[in-house]
A tleap script that builds the chain and sets N, CA, C and O, in Angstrom:
source leaprc.protein.ff14SB
mol = sequence {
  NMET PRO GLN ASP HIE GLU GLU ARG ILE GLU
  GLN LEU GLU ILE ASP LEU ALA HIE ALA GLY
  ARG THR ILE GLU GLU LEU ASN GLY VAL VAL
  VAL GLU GLN GLY LYS GLN ILE ASP ARG LEU
  THR ARG LEU LEU ASP LYS MET THR ASP GLN
  VAL GLU GLU LEU ALA GLU GLN VAL LEU PRO
  SER HIE HIE VAL GLU LYS PRO PRO HIE CTYR
}
set mol.1.N position { 13.653 -11.597 53.290 }
set mol.1.CA position { 12.743 -11.157 52.782 }
set mol.1.C position { 11.119 -11.748 52.984 }
set mol.1.O position { 10.918 -12.962 52.992 }
set mol.2.N position { 10.168 -10.911 53.121 }
set mol.2.CA position { 8.829 -11.787 53.425 }
set mol.2.C position { 8.455 -12.581 52.619 }
set mol.2.O position { 8.946 -12.570 51.490 }
set mol.3.N position { 7.497 -13.473 52.972 }
set mol.3.CA position { 6.977 -14.544 52.307 }
set mol.3.C position { 6.358 -14.088 51.148 }
set mol.3.O position { 6.615 -14.755 50.146 }
set mol.4.N position { 5.466 -12.948 50.976 }
set mol.4.CA position { 4.936 -12.701 49.920 }
set mol.4.C position { 5.772 -12.099 48.886 }
set mol.4.O position { 5.375 -12.237 47.729 }
set mol.5.N position { 6.949 -11.402 49.104 }
set mol.5.CA position { 7.854 -10.894 48.181 }
set mol.5.C position { 8.459 -12.062 47.552 }
set mol.5.O position { 8.786 -11.934 46.373 }
set mol.6.N position { 8.726 -13.508 48.302 }
set mol.6.CA position { 9.476 -14.333 47.613 }
set mol.6.C position { 8.566 -15.216 46.667 }
set mol.6.O position { 9.011 -15.858 45.715 }
set mol.7.N position { 7.095 -15.166 47.084 }
set mol.7.CA position { 6.161 -15.685 46.139 }
set mol.7.C position { 6.081 -15.009 44.742 }
set mol.7.O position { 5.997 -15.575 43.652 }
set mol.8.N position { 6.128 -13.559 45.032 }
set mol.8.CA position { 5.906 -12.523 43.877 }
set mol.8.C position { 6.932 -12.788 42.974 }
set mol.8.O position { 6.634 -12.786 41.779 }
set mol.9.N position { 8.458 -13.090 43.413 }
set mol.9.CA position { 9.473 -13.054 42.684 }
set mol.9.C position { 9.598 -14.466 41.789 }
set mol.9.O position { 10.102 -14.686 40.687 }
set mol.10.N position { 9.043 -15.160 42.572 }
set mol.10.CA position { 9.000 -16.744 42.336 }
set mol.10.C position { 7.847 -16.989 41.052 }
set mol.10.O position { 7.994 -17.874 40.209 }
set mol.11.N position { 6.752 -16.090 41.077 }
set mol.11.CA position { 5.717 -15.894 40.016 }
set mol.11.C position { 6.259 -15.219 38.657 }
set mol.11.O position { 6.042 -15.516 37.482 }
set mol.12.N position { 7.075 -14.159 39.265 }
set mol.12.CA position { 7.621 -13.500 38.207 }
set mol.12.C position { 8.725 -14.371 37.166 }
set mol.12.O position { 8.683 -14.289 35.938 }
set mol.13.N position { 9.676 -15.185 37.914 }
set mol.13.CA position { 10.374 -15.962 37.245 }
set mol.13.C position { 9.677 -16.878 36.241 }
set mol.13.O position { 10.007 -17.140 35.085 }
set mol.14.N position { 8.704 -17.275 36.910 }
set mol.14.CA position { 7.712 -18.423 36.068 }
set mol.14.C position { 7.202 -17.852 34.756 }
set mol.14.O position { 7.351 -18.291 33.616 }
set mol.15.N position { 6.400 -16.489 35.295 }
set mol.15.CA position { 5.868 -15.680 33.931 }
set mol.15.C position { 7.124 -15.311 33.169 }
set mol.15.O position { 6.822 -14.913 32.044 }
set mol.16.N position { 8.186 -15.305 33.351 }
set mol.16.CA position { 9.366 -14.677 32.467 }
set mol.16.C position { 9.803 -15.820 31.857 }
set mol.16.O position { 10.267 -15.602 30.738 }
set mol.17.N position { 9.817 -17.067 32.237 }
set mol.17.CA position { 10.071 -18.352 31.517 }
set mol.17.C position { 9.131 -18.461 30.325 }
set mol.17.O position { 9.468 -18.355 29.145 }
set mol.18.N position { 7.599 -18.743 30.908 }
set mol.18.CA position { 6.612 -18.850 29.836 }
set mol.18.C position { 6.819 -17.872 28.884 }
set mol.18.O position { 7.023 -18.306 27.751 }
set mol.19.N position { 6.823 -16.783 29.013 }
set mol.19.CA position { 7.031 -15.679 27.920 }
set mol.19.C position { 8.276 -15.800 26.882 }
set mol.19.O position { 8.221 -15.588 25.671 }
set mol.20.N position { 9.419 -16.193 27.644 }
set mol.20.CA position { 10.482 -16.700 26.782 }
set mol.20.C position { 10.080 -17.721 25.743 }
set mol.20.O position { 10.368 -17.557 24.557 }
set mol.21.N position { 9.335 -18.902 26.237 }
set mol.21.CA position { 9.290 -19.971 25.523 }
set mol.21.C position { 8.035 -19.361 24.603 }
set mol.21.O position { 7.796 -19.902 23.523 }
set mol.22.N position { 7.367 -18.406 24.983 }
set mol.22.CA position { 6.233 -17.964 23.743 }
set mol.22.C position { 6.839 -17.433 22.926 }
set mol.22.O position { 6.490 -17.667 21.770 }
set mol.23.N position { 7.839 -16.624 23.117 }
set mol.23.CA position { 8.758 -15.741 22.087 }
set mol.23.C position { 9.465 -16.547 21.291 }
set mol.23.O position { 9.498 -16.200 20.110 }
set mol.24.N position { 10.171 -17.737 21.651 }
set mol.24.CA position { 10.787 -18.676 20.935 }
set mol.24.C position { 9.839 -19.357 19.870 }
set mol.24.O position { 10.210 -19.638 18.730 }
set mol.25.N position { 8.680 -19.572 20.329 }
set mol.25.CA position { 7.807 -20.371 19.520 }
set mol.25.C position { 7.385 -19.529 18.254 }
set mol.25.O position { 7.399 -19.967 17.103 }
set mol.26.N position { 7.007 -18.250 18.634 }
set mol.26.CA position { 6.567 -17.254 17.846 }
set mol.26.C position { 7.676 -16.777 16.796 }
set mol.26.O position { 7.395 -16.238 15.726 }
set mol.27.N position { 8.969 -17.044 17.241 }
set mol.27.CA position { 9.968 -16.782 16.338 }
set mol.27.C position { 9.888 -17.892 15.352 }
set mol.27.O position { 9.808 -17.588 14.162 }
set mol.28.N position { 9.897 -18.807 15.609 }
set mol.28.CA position { 9.756 -20.169 14.911 }
set mol.28.C position { 8.560 -20.172 13.725 }
set mol.28.O position { 8.665 -20.607 12.578 }
set mol.29.N position { 7.573 -19.646 14.264 }
set mol.29.CA position { 6.388 -19.432 13.444 }
set mol.29.C position { 6.807 -18.397 12.287 }
set mol.29.O position { 6.637 -18.659 11.096 }
set mol.30.N position { 7.342 -17.254 12.729 }
set mol.30.CA position { 7.573 -16.168 11.588 }
set mol.30.C position { 8.549 -16.599 10.811 }
set mol.30.O position { 8.576 -16.272 9.625 }
set mol.31.N position { 9.617 -17.498 11.434 }
set mol.31.CA position { 10.690 -17.846 10.420 }
set mol.31.C position { 10.127 -18.606 9.241 }
set mol.31.O position { 10.241 -18.241 8.071 }
set mol.32.N position { 9.539 -19.646 9.637 }
set mol.32.CA position { 8.637 -20.511 8.773 }
set mol.32.C position { 7.823 -19.878 7.921 }
set mol.32.O position { 8.003 -20.080 6.720 }
set mol.33.N position { 6.747 -18.973 8.357 }
set mol.33.CA position { 6.243 -18.249 7.447 }
set mol.33.C position { 6.938 -17.377 6.343 }
set mol.33.O position { 6.443 -17.301 5.219 }
set mol.34.N position { 8.251 -16.631 6.730 }
set mol.34.CA position { 8.994 -16.117 5.961 }
set mol.34.C position { 9.526 -17.076 4.706 }
set mol.34.O position { 9.488 -16.739 3.523 }
set mol.35.N position { 9.942 -18.123 5.130 }
set mol.35.CA position { 10.115 -19.296 4.282 }
set mol.35.C position { 9.240 -19.451 3.138 }
set mol.35.O position { 9.609 -19.320 1.971 }
set mol.36.N position { 7.749 -19.814 3.619 }
set mol.36.CA position { 6.777 -20.064 2.994 }
set mol.36.C position { 6.562 -18.757 1.618 }
set mol.36.O position { 6.351 -18.883 0.412 }
set mol.37.N position { 6.728 -17.615 2.452 }
set mol.37.CA position { 6.568 -16.194 1.736 }
set mol.37.C position { 7.517 -16.330 0.645 }
set mol.37.O position { 7.061 -15.882 -0.407 }
set mol.38.N position { 8.705 -16.810 0.557 }
set mol.38.CA position { 9.861 -16.527 -0.291 }
set mol.38.C position { 9.495 -17.808 -1.143 }
set mol.38.O position { 9.848 -17.694 -2.317 }
set mol.39.N position { 8.838 -19.063 -0.812 }
set mol.39.CA position { 8.594 -19.991 -1.916 }
set mol.39.C position { 7.316 -19.572 -2.890 }
set mol.39.O position { 7.230 -19.895 -4.075 }
set mol.40.N position { 6.291 -18.750 -2.119 }
set mol.40.CA position { 5.251 -18.276 -2.902 }
set mol.40.C position { 5.483 -17.246 -3.651 }
set mol.40.O position { 4.750 -17.034 -4.617 }
set mol.41.N position { 6.479 -16.463 -3.369 }
set mol.41.CA position { 6.879 -15.313 -4.259 }
set mol.41.C position { 8.099 -15.722 -5.388 }
set mol.41.O position { 8.506 -14.960 -6.266 }
set mol.42.N position { 8.537 -16.990 -5.167 }
set mol.42.CA position { 9.522 -17.507 -6.440 }
set mol.42.C position { 8.243 -18.048 -7.275 }
set mol.42.O position { 8.065 -17.628 -8.418 }
set mol.43.N position { 7.417 -18.920 -6.733 }
set mol.43.CA position { 6.140 -19.550 -7.557 }
set mol.43.C position { 5.413 -18.800 -8.510 }
set mol.43.O position { 5.221 -19.040 -9.702 }
set mol.44.N position { 4.991 -17.736 -7.720 }
set mol.44.CA position { 4.528 -16.199 -8.430 }
set mol.44.C position { 4.975 -15.614 -9.538 }
set mol.44.O position { 4.408 -15.217 -10.556 }
set mol.45.N position { 6.382 -15.623 -9.084 }
set mol.45.CA position { 7.261 -15.052 -10.300 }
set mol.45.C position { 7.297 -15.665 -11.758 }
set mol.45.O position { 7.178 -15.139 -12.865 }
set mol.46.N position { 7.545 -17.225 -11.271 }
set mol.46.CA position { 7.671 -18.208 -12.137 }
set mol.46.C position { 6.252 -18.354 -12.961 }
set mol.46.O position { 6.426 -18.682 -14.134 }
set mol.47.N position { 5.157 -18.208 -12.644 }
set mol.47.CA position { 3.792 -18.342 -13.119 }
set mol.47.C position { 3.590 -17.260 -13.782 }
set mol.47.O position { 3.072 -17.345 -14.896 }
set mol.48.N position { 3.912 -16.156 -13.310 }
set mol.48.CA position { 3.730 -14.809 -13.973 }
set mol.48.C position { 4.800 -14.727 -15.290 }
set mol.48.O position { 4.258 -14.262 -16.293 }
set mol.49.N position { 5.876 -15.007 -15.416 }
set mol.49.CA position { 6.459 -15.361 -16.911 }
set mol.49.C position { 5.928 -16.507 -17.613 }
set mol.49.O position { 5.954 -16.413 -18.840 }
set mol.50.N position { 5.447 -17.580 -17.113 }
set mol.50.CA position { 4.926 -18.483 -17.967 }
set mol.50.C position { 3.610 -17.748 -18.513 }
set mol.50.O position { 3.316 -17.946 -19.692 }
set mol.51.N position { 2.911 -17.028 -17.842 }
set mol.51.CA position { 1.588 -16.339 -18.265 }
set mol.51.C position { 2.160 -15.466 -19.472 }
set mol.51.O position { 1.754 -15.601 -20.627 }
set mol.52.N position { 3.147 -14.557 -19.085 }
set mol.52.CA position { 3.538 -13.654 -19.987 }
set mol.52.C position { 4.132 -14.200 -21.625 }
set mol.52.O position { 3.907 -13.627 -22.692 }
set mol.53.N position { 4.981 -15.535 -21.403 }
set mol.53.CA position { 5.201 -16.147 -22.528 }
set mol.53.C position { 4.012 -16.618 -23.291 }
set mol.53.O position { 3.932 -16.387 -24.498 }
set mol.54.N position { 3.073 -17.274 -22.640 }
set mol.54.CA position { 1.664 -17.670 -23.255 }
set mol.54.C position { 1.240 -16.518 -24.237 }
set mol.54.O position { 1.097 -16.558 -25.459 }
set mol.55.N position { 1.067 -15.407 -23.288 }
set mol.55.CA position { 0.080 -14.285 -24.133 }
set mol.55.C position { 1.317 -14.090 -25.373 }
set mol.55.O position { 0.869 -14.089 -26.520 }
set mol.56.N position { 2.503 -13.960 -25.258 }
set mol.56.CA position { 3.121 -13.696 -26.304 }
set mol.56.C position { 3.056 -14.638 -27.467 }
set mol.56.O position { 3.121 -14.263 -28.638 }
set mol.57.N position { 2.939 -15.753 -27.121 }
set mol.57.CA position { 2.688 -16.795 -28.234 }
set mol.57.C position { 1.272 -16.835 -29.100 }
set mol.57.O position { 1.052 -16.948 -30.305 }
set mol.58.N position { 0.435 -16.693 -27.971 }
set mol.58.CA position { -0.897 -16.323 -28.356 }
set mol.58.C position { -1.071 -15.369 -29.193 }
set mol.58.O position { -1.424 -15.706 -30.323 }
set mol.59.N position { -0.885 -13.951 -28.912 }
set mol.59.CA position { -0.968 -12.743 -29.272 }
set mol.59.C position { 0.391 -12.050 -29.752 }
set mol.59.O position { 0.761 -11.067 -29.109 }
set mol.60.N position { 1.177 -12.493 -30.850 }
set mol.60.CA position { 2.577 -11.903 -30.973 }
set mol.60.C position { 2.932 -10.546 -31.036 }
set mol.60.O position { 4.039 -10.120 -30.707 }
set mol.61.N position { 1.959 -9.830 -31.474 }
set mol.61.CA position { 2.055 -8.286 -31.684 }
set mol.61.C position { 1.403 -7.697 -30.567 }
set mol.61.O position { 1.204 -6.483 -30.597 }
set mol.62.N position { 1.034 -8.377 -29.573 }
set mol.62.CA position { 0.722 -7.744 -28.100 }
set mol.62.C position { 2.151 -7.930 -26.899 }
set mol.62.O position { 2.532 -8.923 -26.280 }
set mol.63.N position { 2.560 -6.828 -26.922 }
set mol.63.CA position { 3.866 -7.012 -26.096 }
set mol.63.C position { 3.160 -6.672 -24.567 }
set mol.63.O position { 2.309 -5.802 -24.384 }
set mol.64.N position { 3.657 -7.464 -23.651 }
set mol.64.CA position { 3.115 -7.440 -22.250 }
set mol.64.C position { 4.296 -6.802 -21.661 }
set mol.64.O position { 5.371 -7.397 -21.579 }
set mol.65.N position { 4.091 -5.439 -21.193 }
set mol.65.CA position { 4.931 -4.576 -20.282 }
set mol.65.C position { 4.346 -4.654 -18.800 }
set mol.65.O position { 3.158 -4.770 -18.500 }
set mol.66.N position { 5.549 -4.558 -17.852 }
set mol.66.CA position { 5.276 -4.449 -16.599 }
set mol.66.C position { 5.164 -3.284 -16.277 }
set mol.66.O position { 5.717 -2.405 -16.938 }
set mol.67.N position { 4.393 -3.000 -15.143 }
set mol.67.CA position { 4.112 -1.698 -14.353 }
set mol.67.C position { 5.423 -1.126 -14.002 }
set mol.67.O position { 6.406 -1.770 -13.635 }
set mol.68.N position { 5.324 0.339 -14.176 }
set mol.68.CA position { 6.692 1.071 -13.971 }
set mol.68.C position { 7.448 0.730 -12.537 }
set mol.68.O position { 8.656 0.792 -12.304 }
set mol.69.N position { 6.415 0.366 -11.684 }
set mol.69.CA position { 7.105 0.019 -10.212 }
set mol.69.C position { 7.700 -1.321 -10.020 }
set mol.69.O position { 8.113 -1.822 -8.975 }
set mol.70.N position { 7.667 -1.861 -11.340 }
set mol.70.CA position { 8.612 -3.293 -11.222 }
set mol.70.C position { 10.250 -3.045 -11.530 }
set mol.70.O position { 11.038 -3.989 -11.478 }
savepdb mol mol.pdb
quit
């Protein structure tokens, strides 16, 4: 193989290794963001329930209904 081809293949291998590492790093970020979204969703649900309970205590005749898409 001519020298130019060997250099190109070597550079492609280096680029592939960097791309693989970047993909792994990005995957880690996505996994952590997914966990954070799950935690925030649970917290939001809990806070929503608390607000509904408070609204029912303050305004007992007022019934809080969730929108139809819930």
